[in-house]
C-alpha positions as CSV (number, residue, x, y, z in Angstrom):
1,M,25.1,-10.0,-8.9
2,K,22.1,-7.9,-9.8
3,V,18.9,-7.9,-7.8
4,L,15.5,-6.7,-8.8
5,M,14.1,-5.4,-5.6
6,F,10.5,-4.3,-5.0
7,G,9.6,-1.9,-2.1
8,W,6.7,0.3,-1.2
9,E,8.4,3.2,0.6
10,F,11.6,5.2,0.3
11,P,12.9,7.9,2.8
12,P,12.0,10.6,3.5
13,H,8.5,9.5,2.5
14,I,7.8,6.8,5.0
15,S,4.9,5.8,7.2
16,G,6.8,3.5,9.6
17,G,9.7,1.1,9.7
18,L,9.3,-0.6,6.3
19,G,10.9,2.2,4.3
20,T,13.7,2.7,6.9
21,A,14.4,-1.0,7.0
22,S,14.4,-1.5,3.2
23,F,16.7,1.5,2.7
24,G,19.1,0.4,5.5
25,L,19.4,-3.1,4.0
26,T,19.8,-1.8,0.5
27,K,22.7,0.4,1.5
28,A,24.3,-2.6,3.3
29,L,23.9,-4.8,0.3
30,L,25.6,-2.3,-1.9
31,K,28.7,-2.6,0.2
32,T,28.8,-6.3,-0.6
33,G,29.1,-5.5,-4.3
34,I,25.5,-6.2,-5.3
35,D,23.8,-4.1,-7.9
36,I,20.2,-3.3,-7.2
37,I,17.2,-2.2,-9.3
38,F,14.9,-0.7,-6.7
39,V,11.3,-0.3,-7.7
40,I,8.7,1.7,-5.7
41,P,5.2,2.9,-6.6
42,K,5.9,6.6,-6.3
43,A,8.9,8.9,-6.1
44,Y,8.7,12.6,-5.1
45,G,12.0,13.9,-6.3
46,D,13.3,14.9,-2.9
47,E,14.8,11.5,-1.9
48,N,18.3,11.6,-0.6
49,P,19.9,8.4,-1.9
50,G,23.5,9.1,-1.1
51,K,25.5,6.8,-3.3
52,V,22.4,5.3,-4.7
53,R,21.7,6.3,-8.2
54,L,18.0,7.1,-8.8
55,L,16.0,7.0,-12.0
56,N,12.6,8.7,-12.2
57,A,10.7,6.8,-14.9
58,S,8.2,9.7,-15.3
59,D,11.1,11.8,-16.7
60,V,11.8,9.2,-19.4
61,A,9.6,9.2,-22.5
62,V,9.5,5.5,-23.1
63,S,7.1,2.6,-22.7
64,I,7.5,-0.1,-20.1
65,T,8.7,-2.4,-22.9
66,D,11.6,-0.2,-23.9
67,E,15.1,-1.3,-22.9
68,I,15.6,1.4,-20.3
69,F,18.0,-0.6,-18.2
70,K,20.6,-1.5,-20.9
71,S,23.1,1.0,-19.7
72,H,25.2,-0.2,-16.7
73,W,24.6,2.0,-13.7
74,D,26.9,2.2,-10.8
75,Q,25.6,0.8,-7.5
76,I,21.8,1.0,-7.7
77,S,19.1,2.0,-10.1
78,Y,15.9,3.3,-8.7
79,L,12.9,3.0,-10.9
80,E,9.8,5.0,-10.2
81,V,6.5,3.5,-11.2
82,D,4.6,6.7,-11.0
83,S,3.4,6.9,-14.6
84,T,0.9,5.4,-17.0
85,L,0.0,1.8,-17.1
86,L,-2.4,-0.1,-19.4
87,P,-5.5,0.0,-17.2
88,Y,-7.7,-3.0,-16.3
89,S,-11.2,-2.9,-15.0
90,T,-11.9,-6.4,-14.0
91,E,-10.0,-9.4,-12.5
92,D,-10.4,-11.3,-15.7
93,E,-8.7,-8.5,-17.6
94,Y,-6.0,-8.3,-15.0
95,F,-5.1,-11.9,-15.4
96,T,-5.4,-11.8,-19.2
97,I,-2.9,-9.0,-19.3
98,L,-0.5,-11.0,-17.0
99,E,-0.8,-14.1,-19.2
100,K,0.1,-12.0,-22.3
101,I,3.1,-10.4,-20.5
102,E,4.3,-13.8,-19.3
103,A,4.0,-15.3,-22.8
104,G,5.6,-12.3,-24.4
105,T,2.8,-12.4,-27.0
106,S,0.8,-9.4,-26.1
107,S,-0.9,-8.2,-29.3
108,E,-1.1,-4.6,-28.0
109,K,2.1,-3.0,-27.0
110,I,2.0,-2.2,-23.3
111,T,3.0,1.5,-23.4
112,L,3.0,4.3,-21.0
113,D,1.2,6.7,-23.3
114,A,-2.2,5.0,-23.5
115,Q,-3.7,6.2,-20.3
116,K,-2.1,7.5,-17.1
117,Y,-2.4,5.8,-13.7
118,T,-0.6,7.5,-10.9
119,F,0.3,5.4,-7.8
120,S,-0.3,7.2,-4.6
121,G,2.5,5.3,-2.9
122,G,0.5,5.3,0.2
123,Y,-2.0,3.2,2.1
124,G,-5.4,4.5,1.1
125,K,-8.7,2.9,0.3
126,N,-7.5,1.8,-3.1
127,L,-4.5,0.0,-1.7
128,M,-5.4,-3.4,-3.0
129,E,-6.0,-2.1,-6.4
130,E,-2.6,-0.4,-6.4
131,V,-1.0,-3.7,-5.2
132,R,-2.5,-5.5,-8.2
133,R,-1.5,-2.8,-10.7
134,Y,2.0,-2.9,-9.1
135,A,2.1,-6.6,-9.9
136,L,1.5,-5.8,-13.6
137,V,4.4,-3.4,-13.6
138,G,6.5,-6.0,-11.9
139,A,5.8,-8.5,-14.7
140,A,6.5,-5.9,-17.4
141,I,9.8,-4.8,-15.8
142,A,10.9,-8.4,-15.3
143,R,10.4,-9.2,-19.0
144,D,12.5,-6.3,-20.1
145,H,15.5,-6.2,-17.7
146,E,18.4,-8.3,-16.7
147,F,18.9,-9.5,-13.1
148,D,19.8,-12.6,-11.2
149,L,17.2,-12.8,-8.5
150,I,14.2,-10.9,-7.1
151,H,13.7,-9.6,-3.6
152,A,10.2,-8.3,-2.5
153,H,9.6,-6.4,0.7
154,D,6.4,-7.2,2.7
155,W,3.0,-8.3,1.4
156,L,2.4,-5.1,-0.6
157,T,5.1,-6.2,-3.2
158,Y,4.7,-10.0,-3.0
159,M,2.4,-10.1,-6.0
160,A,4.9,-8.1,-8.0
161,G,7.7,-10.4,-7.0
162,V,5.7,-13.5,-7.9
163,E,4.7,-12.2,-11.3
164,A,8.4,-11.2,-11.9
165,K,9.4,-14.7,-11.1
166,K,6.8,-16.2,-13.5
167,V,8.0,-14.0,-16.3
168,S,11.8,-14.4,-15.7
169,G,12.1,-17.8,-14.2
170,K,14.6,-16.2,-11.7
171,P,14.5,-17.1,-8.0
172,L,12.5,-15.1,-5.5
173,V,13.4,-14.0,-2.0
174,V,10.6,-12.4,0.1
175,H,11.1,-10.3,3.2
176,M,8.5,-10.6,6.0
177,H,8.7,-7.3,8.0
178,A,5.3,-7.8,9.6
179,T,2.6,-10.4,9.3
180,E,-1.1,-9.8,9.2
181,F,-1.4,-11.3,12.7
182,D,0.9,-8.5,13.9
183,R,-1.2,-5.8,12.4
184,S,-4.7,-7.2,13.2
185,G,-4.4,-9.8,15.9
186,E,-6.8,-12.7,15.2
187,N,-9.2,-10.5,13.2
188,I,-7.1,-10.7,10.1
189,N,-7.8,-9.4,6.6
190,Q,-8.1,-12.6,4.7
191,S,-7.1,-11.1,1.4
192,V,-3.9,-9.8,2.9
193,F,-3.2,-13.1,4.6
194,D,-3.7,-14.9,1.3
195,I,-1.3,-12.6,-0.5
196,E,1.3,-13.1,2.3
197,R,0.9,-16.9,2.2
198,S,1.0,-17.2,-1.6
199,G,4.0,-15.0,-1.9
200,M,5.9,-17.0,0.7
201,M,4.8,-20.3,-0.9
202,A,6.2,-19.1,-4.3
203,A,9.4,-17.8,-2.8
204,D,12.7,-19.7,-2.8
205,R,13.6,-18.2,0.6
206,V,11.7,-16.2,3.2
207,V,13.6,-13.7,5.3
208,A,12.0,-13.0,8.7
209,V,13.1,-10.0,10.8
210,S,13.0,-12.0,14.1
211,N,12.6,-15.5,15.4
212,M,9.1,-14.5,16.6
213,T,8.1,-13.6,13.0
214,R,9.7,-16.8,11.7
215,S,7.6,-18.8,14.1
216,I,4.4,-17.1,12.9
217,V,5.4,-17.7,9.3
218,I,5.9,-21.4,9.9
219,N,3.1,-22.1,12.3
220,R,0.4,-19.8,11.1
221,H,1.1,-19.5,7.4
222,G,2.3,-23.1,7.0
223,I,5.6,-22.3,5.3
224,D,8.3,-24.9,5.1
225,E,10.7,-24.1,8.0
226,S,13.7,-25.1,5.9
227,K,13.4,-22.0,3.7
228,V,12.6,-19.4,6.4
229,I,15.7,-17.6,7.8
230,T,15.9,-15.0,10.5
231,V,17.9,-11.8,9.8
232,H,17.6,-9.2,12.5
233,N,17.4,-5.6,11.4
234,G,20.0,-3.0,12.1
235,V,19.9,0.7,12.9
236,E,21.0,3.7,10.9
237,P,23.9,5.7,12.2
238,P,23.0,9.2,13.4
239,S,22.6,11.9,10.7
240,T,25.2,14.0,12.5
241,T,28.3,13.1,14.4
242,S,27.3,15.2,17.4
243,Q,24.7,14.0,19.9
244,V,21.3,15.6,19.3
245,E,20.3,17.5,22.5
246,N,17.5,19.9,22.7
247,K,16.4,22.3,25.5
248,K,13.2,20.9,26.9
249,F,11.8,24.2,28.2
250,V,10.2,22.1,31.0
251,K,11.8,20.9,34.2
252,E,9.8,17.6,34.3
253,K,11.1,14.3,33.0
254,I,9.8,13.4,29.6
255,V,8.6,9.8,28.7
256,T,8.0,9.1,25.0
257,F,6.0,6.8,22.9
258,L,6.9,7.0,19.2
259,G,5.1,4.9,16.6
260,R,1.9,4.3,14.8
261,I,-1.1,4.8,17.1
262,T,-2.7,1.5,16.1
263,Y,-3.6,-1.7,17.9
264,Q,-0.3,-3.4,17.1
265,K,1.8,-0.7,18.9
266,G,-0.2,-0.9,22.2
267,P,-0.8,2.9,22.7
268,E,-3.6,2.3,25.2
269,Y,-1.2,0.5,27.6
270,F,1.1,3.5,27.5
271,V,-1.7,5.8,28.4
272,E,-2.8,3.6,31.3
273,A,0.8,3.2,32.6
274,A,1.2,7.0,32.4
275,Y,-1.9,7.5,34.6
276,K,-0.4,5.1,37.2
277,V,3.0,6.9,37.2
278,L,1.3,10.3,37.6
279,Q,-0.5,9.1,40.7
280,R,2.9,8.6,42.3
281,D,4.9,11.4,40.6
282,P,2.9,14.3,39.0
283,N,6.0,16.0,37.8
284,V,6.3,14.0,34.6
285,R,5.3,14.7,31.0
286,F,4.2,12.0,28.6
287,V,4.5,12.4,24.8
288,M,2.7,10.3,22.2
289,A,4.4,10.9,18.8
290,G,2.6,9.4,15.9
291,S,-0.6,9.1,14.0
292,G,-3.1,6.3,13.4
293,D,-6.7,5.1,13.7
294,L,-6.6,5.0,17.6
295,L,-5.4,8.6,17.9
296,T,-8.9,10.0,18.7
297,K,-9.6,7.2,21.2
298,M,-6.3,7.9,23.0
299,I,-7.0,11.6,23.2
300,K,-10.4,10.9,24.7
301,R,-9.0,8.4,27.2
302,V,-6.3,10.9,28.3
303,A,-9.1,13.4,28.9
304,E,-11.2,10.9,30.8
305,L,-8.2,10.1,33.1
306,G,-7.7,13.8,33.8
307,I,-4.1,13.8,32.7
308,S,-4.3,16.0,29.7
309,T,-2.1,18.7,31.2
310,R,0.7,16.1,31.5
311,F,0.1,14.5,28.1
312,H,1.1,15.7,24.7
313,F,0.3,14.5,21.1
314,T,2.8,15.6,18.5
315,G,1.5,13.9,15.3
316,F,3.7,11.9,13.0
317,L,7.4,12.6,13.3
318,K,10.2,11.7,10.9
319,G,13.8,12.5,10.1
320,D,15.5,15.1,12.3
321,D,12.3,15.5,14.3
322,V,12.6,12.0,15.6
323,D,16.2,12.8,16.7
324,K,15.0,16.0,18.4
325,M,12.3,14.1,20.2
326,F,14.8,11.5,21.5
327,G,17.1,14.4,22.4
328,M,14.4,15.7,24.8
329,S,13.4,12.3,26.2
330,D,14.4,10.8,29.5
331,V,12.7,7.4,28.8
332,Y,11.4,5.7,25.7
333,V,8.6,3.1,25.8
334,M,7.6,0.6,23.1
335,P,4.6,-1.3,24.5
336,S,3.8,-3.2,21.3
337,V,1.2,-6.0,21.3
338,S,3.1,-7.7,18.5
339,E,6.2,-6.2,17.1
340,P,8.1,-8.2,14.4
341,F,11.2,-6.3,15.2
342,G,11.1,-2.7,16.3
343,I,13.8,-0.3,15.1
344,S,12.8,2.7,17.3
345,P,14.2,1.3,20.5
346,L,17.6,1.1,18.8
347,E,17.3,4.7,17.6
348,A,16.4,5.8,21.2
349,M,19.4,3.9,22.7
350,R,21.6,5.4,20.0
351,S,20.5,8.8,21.4
352,N,21.4,7.7,25.0
353,V,17.8,7.2,26.0
354,P,17.0,4.2,28.2
355,V,14.2,2.1,26.8
356,I,11.3,-0.1,28.0
357,I,10.1,-2.6,25.4
358,S,7.5,-5.3,25.4
359,K,8.6,-8.9,25.6
360,Q,6.3,-9.5,22.5
361,S,8.9,-7.8,20.2
362,G,11.5,-9.2,17.9
363,V,14.1,-6.6,19.1
364,A,13.8,-8.1,22.6
365,E,15.6,-11.2,21.2
366,I,18.8,-9.2,20.7
367,L,18.8,-6.5,23.3
368,K,20.3,-7.0,26.8
369,H,20.3,-3.5,28.2
370,A,16.6,-2.7,27.9
371,I,13.8,-3.2,30.4
372,K,11.4,-5.9,29.1
373,V,7.8,-6.2,30.2
374,D,4.7,-7.9,28.9
375,F,2.7,-5.3,26.9
376,W,-0.4,-5.9,29.0
377,D,1.3,-5.5,32.4
378,I,0.8,-1.8,32.9
379,D,1.8,-2.1,36.6
380,A,5.3,-3.4,35.6
381,M,5.5,-0.8,32.9
382,A,4.6,2.0,35.3
383,D,7.1,0.7,37.9
384,A,9.9,0.6,35.2
385,I,9.1,4.2,34.1
386,Y,9.0,5.4,37.7
387,G,12.3,3.7,38.5
388,L,14.1,5.3,35.5
389,I,12.9,8.8,36.3
390,N,13.5,8.7,40.0
391,Y,16.7,6.7,40.6
392,P,19.6,8.3,38.6
393,S,21.9,5.4,38.7
394,L,19.4,3.2,36.9
395,P,19.1,5.2,33.7
396,Q,22.8,6.0,33.8
397,M,23.6,2.3,33.6
398,F,21.2,1.7,30.7
399,K,22.6,4.7,28.9
400,S,26.2,3.7,29.2
401,Y,25.8,0.0,28.3
402,G,22.9,0.5,25.9
403,K,24.7,2.9,23.7
404,E,27.6,0.5,23.4
405,E,25.3,-2.4,22.7
406,V,23.3,-0.6,19.9
407,D,26.5,0.7,18.2
408,N,27.3,-2.9,17.4
409,I,23.9,-3.7,15.8
410,K,24.5,-2.5,12.3
411,W,22.8,-2.9,8.9
412,D,26.1,-4.1,7.5
413,Q,25.7,-7.4,9.5
414,A,22.2,-7.9,8.1
415,G,23.5,-7.1,4.6
416,V,26.2,-9.8,4.8
417,K,23.6,-12.4,6.0
418,V,21.2,-11.5,3.2
419,K,24.1,-11.7,0.7
420,E,24.8,-15.3,2.0
421,I,21.1,-16.1,1.4
422,Y,21.3,-14.8,-2.2
423,D,24.4,-16.9,-2.8
424,Q,22.8,-20.1,-1.6
425,V,19.6,-19.4,-3.6
426,L,21.6,-18.9,-6.8
427,V,23.6,-22.1,-6.1
428,D,20.4,-24.0,-5.8
429,Y,18.9,-22.3,-8.9
430,H,21.9,-23.2,-11.1
431,T,22.1,-26.8,-9.9
432,K,18.4,-27.6,-10.6
């Protein structure tokens, strides 16, 4: 079976959990014998794919209509769409191009030497434009390559997945890693919501990363519940066989928040809980690791509360720096307002760090050895932090049982479940 898979991130160039989750699932699917053509907007040349075979399209002097996938590659092919693309200036031109691609009757050959358009591969002000251009690439790739089904990760790639389905007639599976309601609460971006909904409506199956996400997809997006299936994420094994431990250089306990500093992640609740803890125990240090639109607001609030000497902002961390941060941490807190899943608590538990997570997270559905609180209950959060740093037997219990629990939450399990979904989708497709 060959899958045409559309993603937006690929390690080490990630902005959150999407790239990590896509890569973890991809590696698990490879073990089931599936071949994958993985497409992302931009590659940098320093990716570490392991057994995954990568192809940087900007190194290949061909047009997008050339048969660049005719050779049979082992495991996975990785196509970079960081190159030229026939430009469009209006929505009418955009849809005209798509119609020609779908019909296979484009009078002008869509080549990669007419004019260059370089994808940023990020989340800047031109994001929606890049999403639409990515859909053009998806249509062109689908017309010229052989595959059995399409898998699109998150709303950024749904348009590409839908256009690929139109061109090829092959079934489409979309993966919902986070909904617009998770990111924005009730003040949703209607354009993003519309893309989410149209992508899921066009899909043959929708994979949700938690039952919480599945419920939102069904009840808020109006998707048929019979085609929405929950597959919980896994966690990557540690990069080294030895436990990462770092000298703290401070005698105080360290409590860590690690994630995007945005509304969805609940950083303000972490700051308020930290203040309450420090009123009872001043010998604690709090770390907020990450970046986001609420960073300046959090720095100001920490200053207003007078706890800046006990509060540290590290900026965005990734790779080994994440492991080092967990190696120095005594407690990890994820106070998310709405978290479709949440891989970081699993990473913390893997590093023998006891965790406190919000009940409003998908990972709460599968974890037993974690303290669960409502994101808004800063008193309960503060009490949990205080208990873990002052009563040694409590963190020891969570460390010992938590590590064992998380070691059994593997991407391989998710890969097997997604493979089963693929199999059923193809059975339905061939019996139509």
